[in-house]
C-alpha positions in Angstrom: 14.8 -30.6 6.9 12.2 -28.5 8.7 11.1 -27.0 5.3 10.9 -30.4 3.7 9.0 -32.1 6.4 6.9 -29.4 8.1 6.2 -27.7 4.8 5.5 -24.2 6.1 6.3 -23.1 2.5 5.8 -25.1 -0.7 6.7 -24.8 -4.3 4.3 -22.2 -5.9 3.8 -20.2 -2.7 4.3 -16.5 -2.7 6.5 -15.4 0.1 8.1 -12.3 1.5 11.4 -12.4 3.2 13.3 -9.2 4.3 11.1 -7.1 1.9 11.7 -9.5 -1.0 8.6 -10.7 -2.7 8.9 -14.0 -4.7 7.4 -17.2 -5.8 9.0 -20.4 -4.4 10.3 -22.4 -7.4 12.3 -25.2 -5.7 13.1 -26.4 -2.2 16.4 -28.2 -1.8 18.1 -29.6 1.4 20.3 -26.5 2.0 18.6 -23.7 0.0 15.4 -22.6 -1.6 15.2 -21.1 -5.1 12.6 -18.3 -5.5 11.8 -16.1 -8.4 11.1 -12.4 -7.8 8.4 -10.5 -9.6 11.2 -8.8 -11.6 12.1 -12.3 -12.9 15.3 -12.7 -10.9 16.2 -16.0 -9.4 17.3 -15.8 -5.8 18.8 -18.6 -3.8 17.9 -18.3 -0.1 19.7 -20.5 2.5 17.1 -22.5 4.3 18.6 -21.4 7.6 17.3 -17.9 6.8 13.9 -19.1 6.0 13.8 -20.8 9.4 15.5 -18.1 11.5 13.8 -15.0 10.0 10.3 -13.8 9.6 8.8 -15.2 6.4 5.3 -14.1 5.3 3.6 -16.7 3.1 1.0 -14.8 1.2 -0.6 -17.9 -0.4 -0.5 -20.5 2.4 -3.7 -22.5 1.9 -5.5 -19.5 0.2 -4.5 -17.4 -2.8 -6.7 -14.5 -1.8 -5.1 -11.5 -0.2 -6.4 -8.2 1.1 -5.0 -4.9 -0.4 -5.5 -1.4 0.9 -5.6 1.8 -1.1 -5.3 4.8 1.1 -6.3 8.3 -0.1 -6.4 11.7 1.6 -9.0 14.2 0.5 -9.3 17.8 1.4 -11.1 19.0 4.4 -14.7 20.0 3.5 -15.0 17.1 0.9 -18.3 15.3 0.8 -17.3 12.2 2.8 -20.4 10.2 1.7 -19.5 10.8 -2.0 -15.9 9.8 -1.3 -17.1 6.5 0.3 -19.6 5.8 -2.5 -17.1 6.6 -5.2 -14.4 4.3 -3.7 -16.9 1.4 -3.4 -18.1 1.9 -7.0 -14.6 1.8 -8.2 -13.9 -1.4 -6.4 -17.1 -2.9 -7.7 -16.2 -2.0 -11.3 -12.5 -3.0 -11.2 -11.6 -6.3 -12.8 -9.9 -8.8 -10.4 -11.4 -7.3 -7.2 -13.2 -10.2 -5.5 -16.9 -9.8 -4.6 -16.3 -11.8 -1.4 -15.1 -10.7 1.1 -16.9 -7.5 0.1 -14.8 -4.3 -0.4 -15.2 -1.7 2.3 -14.1 1.8 3.1 -12.8 3.0 6.5 -12.5 6.6 7.5 -9.0 6.4 9.0 -8.1 9.8 10.4 -8.5 13.6 10.5 -4.9 14.2 9.6 -3.0 17.5 9.5 -3.8 18.2 5.8 -6.4 15.6 4.8 -9.2 13.3 5.7 -7.7 9.8 5.3 -9.8 7.0 3.8 -8.8 3.4 3.2 -10.4 1.2 0.6 -10.0 -2.4 1.5 -10.3 -5.0 -1.3 -9.6 -8.6 -1.8 -7.9 -10.1 -4.8 -6.0 -13.1 -6.0 -2.3 -13.0 -5.1 -1.3 -12.9 -8.8 -3.0 -9.4 -9.1 -1.8 -7.8 -5.9 0.0 -4.9 -7.7 -2.1 -4.6 -10.9 -5.4 -4.3 -9.1 -4.3 -1.5 -6.7 -2.7 0.3 -9.6 -5.9 0.1 -11.7 -7.9 1.4 -8.7 -5.5 4.4 -8.2 -5.8 5.3 -11.9 -9.6 5.2 -11.8 -9.7 6.9 -8.4 -7.7 9.9 -9.8 -10.0 10.1 -12.9 -13.3 9.9 -10.9 -12.2 12.3 -8.2 -11.2 14.9 -10.8 -14.5 14.5 -12.6 -16.5 14.8 -9.3 -14.4 17.7 -8.0 -13.1 15.7 -5.0 -9.7 17.3 -4.2 -7.0 14.8 -3.3 -5.2 16.6 -0.4 -1.6 17.6 -0.3 0.4 18.9 2.7 -0.4 22.4 3.6 0.7 24.8 6.4 -0.9 28.1 7.4 1.6 30.7 8.5 0.5 33.4 10.9 2.9 36.3 11.3 2.8 38.5 14.4 3.8 42.1 14.4 7.5 42.7 14.0 9.5 45.6 15.5 10.0 48.6 13.3 13.8 48.3 13.2 13.5 44.8 11.9 13.6 45.9 8.3 16.9 47.8 8.7 20.0 46.0 7.8 22.2 45.1 10.7 25.2 47.4 11.3 28.6 46.0 10.6 31.3 46.3 13.3 34.7 47.0 11.7 
């Protein structure tokens, strides 16, 4: 009854419950029918929608912010990284012009400089737009010589004793 009268979710809303993303198709007295993005119909008891955390991604607004994180190698031209990410966002179909895309320098991590491109899109495009950005990001970074970082470790060996290379003796 809470779902029917308070209407925190409505038919057509895009929700996330326990990691499941779906569109609300029908709200009944005891259960709600949702359709996943893989086209599976799932029946969720309304008690779960009331007692668990539910994220309504389209409540009163079909825009949503998406983040694309990328780590670049230390020594990269950070101004070029920022400009390239903003250019990609500006040229990608389905990235909204308002709110404007922006780039945040997130961290000096162990093996990379971490940047986050924040863009806004329509909820229908939340996967496709980030995928399109990642494809173009890879192409542009390769063309510009910006290295996408990967985990690296430096190993420093200290002097080892001379007898270290000798095989251990076996006691019979």
